[in-house]
A tleap script that builds the chain and sets N, CA, C and O, in Angstrom:
source leaprc.protein.ff14SB
mol = sequence {
  NMET ALA VAL HIE GLY ARG LYS LYS LYS ARG
  LYS ILE LYS MET LYS ILE THR TYR ASN LYS
  LEU TRP LYS LEU LEU ILE ASP LYS ASN LEU
  LYS ARG LYS ASP LEU CYS ASN LEU THR LYS
  ILE SER ALA ALA THR MET ALA LYS LEU GLY
  LYS GLY LYS ASN VAL ASN THR GLU ILE LEU
  ILE ARG ILE CYS LYS ALA LEU ASN CYS ASN
  ILE THR ASP ILE MET GLU VAL GLU CGLU
}
set mol.1.N position { 0.847 -1.176 0.000 }
set mol.1.CA position { 0.000 0.000 0.000 }
set mol.1.C position { 0.897 1.246 0.000 }
set mol.1.O position { 1.785 1.385 0.840 }
set mol.2.N position { 0.653 2.119 -0.930 }
set mol.2.CA position { 1.445 3.340 -1.053 }
set mol.2.C position { 0.876 4.424 -0.156 }
set mol.2.O position { -0.340 4.578 -0.042 }
set mol.3.N position { 1.746 5.155 0.463 }
set mol.3.CA position { 1.333 6.282 1.299 }
set mol.3.C position { 1.586 7.545 0.492 }
set mol.3.O position { 2.714 7.817 0.080 }
set mol.4.N position { 0.546 8.299 0.276 }
set mol.4.CA position { 0.654 9.515 -0.530 }
set mol.4.C position { 0.974 10.714 0.352 }
set mol.4.O position { 0.526 10.803 1.495 }
set mol.5.N position { 1.759 11.634 -0.203 }
set mol.5.CA position { 2.033 12.890 0.483 }
set mol.5.C position { 3.187 12.839 1.468 }
set mol.5.O position { 3.514 13.854 2.083 }
set mol.6.N position { 3.801 11.699 1.629 }
set mol.6.CA position { 4.926 11.606 2.557 }
set mol.6.C position { 6.212 11.480 1.767 }
set mol.6.O position { 6.312 10.722 0.802 }
set mol.7.N position { 7.183 12.244 2.208 }
set mol.7.CA position { 8.492 12.175 1.577 }
set mol.7.C position { 9.441 11.442 2.506 }
set mol.7.O position { 9.377 11.577 3.727 }
set mol.8.N position { 10.300 10.685 1.915 }
set mol.8.CA position { 11.296 9.968 2.683 }
set mol.8.C position { 12.382 10.951 3.124 }
set mol.8.O position { 12.895 11.719 2.310 }
set mol.9.N position { 12.727 10.925 4.395 }
set mol.9.CA position { 13.774 11.806 4.903 }
set mol.9.C position { 15.131 11.194 4.604 }
set mol.9.O position { 15.370 10.011 4.847 }
set mol.10.N position { 16.016 12.035 4.068 }
set mol.10.CA position { 17.384 11.598 3.815 }
set mol.10.C position { 18.234 11.946 5.015 }
set mol.10.O position { 18.143 13.047 5.559 }
set mol.11.N position { 19.049 11.017 5.419 }
set mol.11.CA position { 19.967 11.296 6.521 }
set mol.11.C position { 21.229 11.918 5.959 }
set mol.11.O position { 21.830 11.409 5.013 }
set mol.12.N position { 21.613 13.018 6.554 }
set mol.12.CA position { 22.837 13.696 6.155 }
set mol.12.C position { 23.955 13.159 7.032 }
set mol.12.O position { 23.880 13.223 8.259 }
set mol.13.N position { 24.975 12.638 6.406 }
set mol.13.CA position { 26.072 12.044 7.163 }
set mol.13.C position { 27.189 13.058 7.344 }
set mol.13.O position { 28.189 13.042 6.627 }
set mol.14.N position { 27.001 13.925 8.301 }
set mol.14.CA position { 28.011 14.914 8.648 }
set mol.14.C position { 28.203 14.846 10.150 }
set mol.14.O position { 27.275 14.527 10.893 }
set mol.15.N position { 29.404 15.144 10.588 }
set mol.15.CA position { 29.648 15.130 12.028 }
set mol.15.C position { 30.496 16.326 12.428 }
set mol.15.O position { 31.253 16.887 11.636 }
set mol.16.N position { 30.338 16.683 13.670 }
set mol.16.CA position { 31.088 17.794 14.242 }
set mol.16.C position { 32.368 17.242 14.845 }
set mol.16.O position { 32.352 16.212 15.518 }
set mol.17.N position { 33.460 17.920 14.607 }
set mol.17.CA position { 34.712 17.554 15.268 }
set mol.17.C position { 35.259 18.772 15.998 }
set mol.17.O position { 35.130 19.911 15.548 }
set mol.18.N position { 35.862 18.496 17.116 }
set mol.18.CA position { 36.470 19.546 17.924 }
set mol.18.C position { 37.991 19.396 17.934 }
set mol.18.O position { 38.652 19.839 18.874 }
set mol.19.N position { 38.544 18.778 16.897 }
set mol.19.CA position { 39.992 18.591 16.822 }
set mol.19.C position { 40.738 19.920 16.880 }
set mol.19.O position { 41.822 20.005 17.456 }
set mol.20.N position { 40.161 20.938 16.290 }
set mol.20.CA position { 40.796 22.259 16.334 }
set mol.20.C position { 40.887 22.780 17.765 }
set mol.20.O position { 41.861 23.437 18.134 }
set mol.21.N position { 39.867 22.482 18.563 }
set mol.21.CA position { 39.880 22.900 19.971 }
set mol.21.C position { 41.034 22.239 20.707 }
set mol.21.O position { 41.761 22.904 21.445 }
set mol.22.N position { 41.211 20.930 20.513 }
set mol.22.CA position { 42.276 20.211 21.218 }
set mol.22.C position { 43.649 20.726 20.790 }
set mol.22.O position { 44.554 20.844 21.617 }
set mol.23.N position { 43.804 21.029 19.523 }
set mol.23.CA position { 45.075 21.586 19.039 }
set mol.23.C position { 45.322 22.967 19.634 }
set mol.23.O position { 46.447 23.306 20.000 }
set mol.24.N position { 44.252 23.763 19.727 }
set mol.24.CA position { 44.373 25.103 20.297 }
set mol.24.C position { 44.767 25.033 21.769 }
set mol.24.O position { 45.575 25.834 22.238 }
set mol.25.N position { 44.201 24.081 22.492 }
set mol.25.CA position { 44.577 23.911 23.904 }
set mol.25.C position { 46.057 23.569 24.026 }
set mol.25.O position { 46.750 24.093 24.900 }
set mol.26.N position { 46.538 22.697 23.156 }
set mol.26.CA position { 47.966 22.343 23.176 }
set mol.26.C position { 48.814 23.576 22.904 }
set mol.26.O position { 49.804 23.825 23.591 }
set mol.27.N position { 48.414 24.353 21.885 }
set mol.27.CA position { 49.159 25.570 21.543 }
set mol.27.C position { 49.206 26.556 22.697 }
set mol.27.O position { 50.199 27.262 22.878 }
set mol.28.N position { 48.129 26.607 23.483 }
set mol.28.CA position { 48.057 27.545 24.602 }
set mol.28.C position { 48.545 26.916 25.907 }
set mol.28.O position { 48.455 27.518 26.977 }
set mol.29.N position { 49.063 25.690 25.794 }
set mol.29.CA position { 49.586 24.964 26.951 }
set mol.29.C position { 48.531 24.796 28.051 }
set mol.29.O position { 48.818 24.977 29.235 }
set mol.30.N position { 47.316 24.448 27.641 }
set mol.30.CA position { 46.205 24.230 28.566 }
set mol.30.C position { 45.744 22.782 28.494 }
set mol.30.O position { 45.876 22.119 27.465 }
set mol.31.N position { 45.202 22.307 29.606 }
set mol.31.CA position { 44.624 20.967 29.654 }
set mol.31.C position { 43.104 21.101 29.630 }
set mol.31.O position { 42.557 22.185 29.836 }
set mol.32.N position { 42.446 19.996 29.379 }
set mol.32.CA position { 40.972 20.013 29.356 }
set mol.32.C position { 40.414 20.490 30.689 }
set mol.32.O position { 39.420 21.215 30.728 }
set mol.33.N position { 41.047 20.087 31.767 }
set mol.33.CA position { 40.614 20.515 33.101 }
set mol.33.C position { 40.728 22.031 33.238 }
set mol.33.O position { 39.870 22.672 33.846 }
set mol.34.N position { 41.788 22.600 32.673 }
set mol.34.CA position { 41.952 24.056 32.694 }
set mol.34.C position { 40.800 24.727 31.958 }
set mol.34.O position { 40.272 25.744 32.409 }
set mol.35.N position { 40.412 24.149 30.815 }
set mol.35.CA position { 39.303 24.706 30.044 }
set mol.35.C position { 38.009 24.645 30.846 }
set mol.35.O position { 37.218 25.588 30.822 }
set mol.36.N position { 37.791 23.544 31.552 }
set mol.36.CA position { 36.601 23.432 32.411 }
set mol.36.C position { 36.580 24.546 33.454 }
set mol.36.O position { 35.542 25.163 33.695 }
set mol.37.N position { 37.723 24.795 34.063 }
set mol.37.CA position { 37.803 25.838 35.092 }
set mol.37.C position { 37.605 27.234 34.506 }
set mol.37.O position { 36.937 28.072 35.112 }
set mol.38.N position { 38.177 27.484 33.342 }
set mol.38.CA position { 38.048 28.804 32.709 }
set mol.38.C position { 36.619 29.106 32.273 }
set mol.38.O position { 36.163 30.245 32.365 }
set mol.39.N position { 35.931 28.101 31.807 }
set mol.39.CA position { 34.612 28.301 31.194 }
set mol.39.C position { 33.451 27.875 32.084 }
set mol.39.O position { 32.291 28.135 31.764 }
set mol.40.N position { 33.759 27.227 33.193 }
set mol.40.CA position { 32.726 26.712 34.114 }
set mol.40.C position { 31.816 25.699 33.419 }
set mol.40.O position { 30.609 25.668 33.656 }
set mol.41.N position { 32.417 24.869 32.554 }
set mol.41.CA position { 31.625 23.800 31.934 }
set mol.41.C position { 31.863 22.515 32.717 }
set mol.41.O position { 32.916 22.325 33.325 }
set mol.42.N position { 30.882 21.653 32.691 }
set mol.42.CA position { 30.938 20.426 33.481 }
set mol.42.C position { 31.797 19.360 32.814 }
set mol.42.O position { 32.131 19.448 31.632 }
set mol.43.N position { 32.138 18.362 33.598 }
set mol.43.CA position { 32.892 17.218 33.074 }
set mol.43.C position { 32.055 16.475 32.026 }
set mol.43.O position { 32.600 15.928 31.068 }
set mol.44.N position { 30.744 16.459 32.210 }
set mol.44.CA position { 29.856 15.792 31.250 }
set mol.44.C position { 29.889 16.505 29.894 }
set mol.44.O position { 29.901 15.862 28.844 }
set mol.45.N position { 29.904 17.822 29.931 }
set mol.45.CA position { 29.990 18.591 28.685 }
set mol.45.C position { 31.342 18.376 28.027 }
set mol.45.O position { 31.429 18.258 26.805 }
set mol.46.N position { 32.392 18.325 28.828 }
set mol.46.CA position { 33.719 18.069 28.281 }
set mol.46.C position { 33.771 16.691 27.634 }
set mol.46.O position { 34.426 16.506 26.609 }
set mol.47.N position { 33.084 15.731 28.231 }
set mol.47.CA position { 33.026 14.382 27.651 }
set mol.47.C position { 32.308 14.413 26.301 }
set mol.47.O position { 32.715 13.738 25.355 }
set mol.48.N position { 31.241 15.200 26.223 }
set mol.48.CA position { 30.525 15.347 24.943 }
set mol.48.C position { 31.446 15.929 23.875 }
set mol.48.O position { 31.465 15.459 22.738 }
set mol.49.N position { 32.198 16.937 24.245 }
set mol.49.CA position { 33.146 17.540 23.309 }
set mol.49.C position { 34.178 16.502 22.864 }
set mol.49.O position { 34.529 16.427 21.686 }
set mol.50.N position { 34.651 15.717 23.805 }
set mol.50.CA position { 35.643 14.699 23.507 }
set mol.50.C position { 35.137 13.627 22.552 }
set mol.50.O position { 35.909 13.032 21.800 }
set mol.51.N position { 33.816 13.388 22.592 }
set mol.51.CA position { 33.210 12.377 21.724 }
set mol.51.C position { 32.638 12.976 20.441 }
set mol.51.O position { 32.063 12.262 19.620 }
set mol.52.N position { 32.799 14.285 20.273 }
set mol.52.CA position { 32.281 14.936 19.073 }
set mol.52.C position { 30.771 15.047 19.055 }
set mol.52.O position { 30.166 15.097 17.984 }
set mol.53.N position { 30.162 15.087 20.211 }
set mol.53.CA position { 28.701 15.212 20.319 }
set mol.53.C position { 28.303 16.687 20.258 }
set mol.53.O position { 29.140 17.577 20.407 }
set mol.54.N position { 27.027 16.924 20.039 }
set mol.54.CA position { 26.508 18.292 20.023 }
set mol.54.C position { 26.501 18.864 21.434 }
set mol.54.O position { 26.160 18.177 22.397 }
set mol.55.N position { 26.882 20.121 21.538 }
set mol.55.CA position { 26.783 20.847 22.800 }
set mol.55.C position { 26.076 22.173 22.529 }
set mol.55.O position { 25.999 22.638 21.392 }
set mol.56.N position { 25.577 22.749 23.578 }
set mol.56.CA position { 24.853 24.004 23.498 }
set mol.56.C position { 25.746 25.105 22.915 }
set mol.56.O position { 26.938 25.169 23.214 }
set mol.57.N position { 25.169 25.950 22.098 }
set mol.57.CA position { 25.903 27.052 21.489 }
set mol.57.C position { 26.491 27.978 22.553 }
set mol.57.O position { 27.582 28.518 22.372 }
set mol.58.N position { 25.785 28.159 23.638 }
set mol.58.CA position { 26.274 29.007 24.733 }
set mol.58.C position { 27.618 28.493 25.249 }
set mol.58.O position { 28.506 29.281 25.574 }
set mol.59.N position { 27.761 27.190 25.321 }
set mol.59.CA position { 29.024 26.580 25.771 }
set mol.59.C position { 30.134 26.918 24.792 }
set mol.59.O position { 31.233 27.297 25.198 }
set mol.60.N position { 29.849 26.781 23.499 }
set mol.60.CA position { 30.854 27.078 22.476 }
set mol.60.C position { 31.277 28.542 22.532 }
set mol.60.O position { 32.451 28.861 22.340 }
set mol.61.N position { 30.338 29.415 22.790 }
set mol.61.CA position { 30.648 30.849 22.897 }
set mol.61.C position { 31.522 31.108 24.118 }
set mol.61.O position { 32.461 31.900 24.050 }
set mol.62.N position { 31.222 30.449 25.234 }
set mol.62.CA position { 32.046 30.610 26.438 }
set mol.62.C position { 33.484 30.154 26.186 }
set mol.62.O position { 34.441 30.780 26.642 }
set mol.63.N position { 33.612 29.047 25.447 }
set mol.63.CA position { 34.948 28.544 25.114 }
set mol.63.C position { 35.686 29.562 24.255 }
set mol.63.O position { 36.860 29.852 24.488 }
set mol.64.N position { 34.990 30.100 23.263 }
set mol.64.CA position { 35.610 31.091 22.378 }
set mol.64.C position { 36.055 32.333 23.147 }
set mol.64.O position { 37.146 32.854 22.916 }
set mol.65.N position { 35.214 32.800 24.053 }
set mol.65.CA position { 35.580 33.973 24.851 }
set mol.65.C position { 36.793 33.679 25.725 }
set mol.65.O position { 37.700 34.505 25.831 }
set mol.66.N position { 36.811 32.508 26.350 }
set mol.66.CA position { 37.916 32.154 27.246 }
set mol.66.C position { 39.231 32.009 26.485 }
set mol.66.O position { 40.293 32.355 27.002 }
set mol.67.N position { 39.155 31.499 25.259 }
set mol.67.CA position { 40.370 31.272 24.471 }
set mol.67.C position { 40.652 32.404 23.492 }
set mol.67.O position { 41.629 32.360 22.744 }
set mol.68.N position { 39.786 33.423 23.500 }
set mol.68.CA position { 39.943 34.578 22.613 }
set mol.68.C position { 40.065 34.138 21.151 }
set mol.68.O position { 41.044 34.441 20.468 }
set mol.69.N position { 39.036 33.413 20.696 }
set mol.69.CA position { 39.061 32.887 19.330 }
set mol.69.C position { 37.649 32.899 18.743 }
set mol.69.O position { 36.690 33.285 19.412 }
set mol.70.N position { 37.538 32.475 17.501 }
set mol.70.CA position { 36.245 32.351 16.822 }
set mol.70.C position { 35.797 30.901 16.827 }
set mol.70.O position { 36.603 29.998 17.050 }
set mol.71.N position { 34.526 30.679 16.582 }
set mol.71.CA position { 33.980 29.323 16.608 }
set mol.71.C position { 34.646 28.421 15.568 }
set mol.71.O position { 34.783 27.218 15.787 }
set mol.72.N position { 35.056 28.992 14.451 }
set mol.72.CA position { 35.733 28.195 13.427 }
set mol.72.C position { 37.135 27.786 13.860 }
set mol.72.O position { 37.761 26.941 13.221 }
set mol.73.N position { 37.631 28.383 14.947 }
set mol.73.CA position { 38.936 28.010 15.483 }
set mol.73.C position { 38.860 26.783 16.394 }
set mol.73.O position { 39.885 26.186 16.723 }
set mol.74.N position { 37.635 26.406 16.802 }
set mol.74.CA position { 37.501 25.301 17.744 }
set mol.74.C position { 36.727 24.107 17.200 }
set mol.74.O position { 36.802 23.016 17.766 }
set mol.75.N position { 35.994 24.294 16.124 }
set mol.75.CA position { 35.197 23.177 15.600 }
set mol.75.C position { 35.082 23.231 14.102 }
set mol.75.O position { 35.327 24.261 13.475 }
set mol.76.N position { 34.700 22.091 13.531 }
set mol.76.CA position { 34.414 22.039 12.110 }
set mol.76.C position { 33.442 20.898 11.852 }
set mol.76.O position { 33.278 20.006 12.684 }
set mol.77.N position { 32.799 20.939 10.691 }
set mol.77.CA position { 31.855 19.907 10.304 }
set mol.77.C position { 32.489 19.102 9.183 }
set mol.77.O position { 32.973 19.660 8.198 }
set mol.78.N position { 32.481 17.787 9.342 }
set mol.78.CA position { 33.042 16.893 8.344 }
set mol.78.C position { 31.956 16.005 7.782 }
set mol.78.O position { 30.974 15.701 8.460 }
set mol.79.N position { 32.135 15.588 6.538 }
set mol.79.CA position { 31.200 14.627 5.944 }
set mol.79.C position { 31.612 13.228 6.282 }
set mol.79.O position { 30.951 12.273 5.874 }
savepdb mol mol.pdb
quit
């Protein structure tokens, strides 16, 4: 039986990476724990970042302010 009016959703295979953030921390001689202290983000949020999971935009902005950088300096989207 055909269902009319419904479109099949395509999954977009893109993922967020925070590799730039980890490199920036190394360049600034900071550890992840230091970043947590500077930005007041939780260990759970840091774990999400470490796994490349989505985090709140407010968190990303706090990181950028603490590291004096732009969002493109800490993350990127890959296919």
